[in-house]
N, C-alpha and C positions, 0 to 999 in steps of 0.2 A: 831382662832383654832377651829375645829369642835370637837364634842364628839360623841362617839357611843352610841345610845340610846338602853338599852335592857329592854323589859318588862318581869318581872318575870313570871312563870307560874299562881301565883295567881292573878297578875294584869291583865293578859290575860283573866283569867276566870271572873274576875269582869267586864271587858270592854264588854266581850260577853254578860254576864247577862244583863248588863245595855242596850245595844244595841237591845237585843232580845225584851225587855219590852217597849222600848222607843216609845213615841207617834210619835216624829219626829227623824226617824233613821239618817237622813242626818246630823241633827244638832250634833248628837253625833259623827259621822265620820268626820265632818268639825272640831270639837273641838279637836278630839284625834289627826288629823293631824296637827292642830296648835301646840298643846302641845308638839308633837314630834319633830317639827322645832324649837321651842324655847329651848327645852332642847339641842338639838344638836348645837345649836348657843351660848348659854349664860346661863347654868344652873344654875350658882351661884348668878345670877341677877334675874332669873324668880322666880315668887312665893315669899313665906315668908319662913324664917327659923322655924323649929319645935324645935326639940331639940339641935341643933347646926347648924352652917351654912352651913354644908354639907347634912343635913338631913332636906328635904324642903317639903312644900305643895304648889299647884298651882291650879287655878281654871281658867278654860275657859267654862262658861256655855254652856251646861248643864253637863259639865264633870270636875271632880277634880280628882287630882293625889296625891299621896305621893311618894317620890322619894330620892334617895342617890346619890351624886356626889362623884365619886372616881377620884380626881384631877389629881393624878399621873399616872393614866392610861387613863385618858380623857374618861371615861365612865360614864354613868348615868344610874342607875337601878331604873326602875319604880317599886314600891313595892305594890302599890294598887291603885286601881281607885273607884270613888265613884260618884254618882248622886248628882247634886246640882239643886236647884229650880230656 
């Protein structure tokens, strides 16, 4: 089953800021695309749990995201994005 992936406005702002200053913008674009694919496919096995099994963090260098999975609605909310070395 697939999940709808929703980037919150804060996460979109984070991603934009990271992309604008990135030395390799294509790497950021590729990472965000892969993250979105994984979140849409199997968010509960992607990344690692934070405060619970549905609040998670995942990294696909050079990008990381925090997200929440709403299993009943089959939705994933990306809450923030951050740059990783």
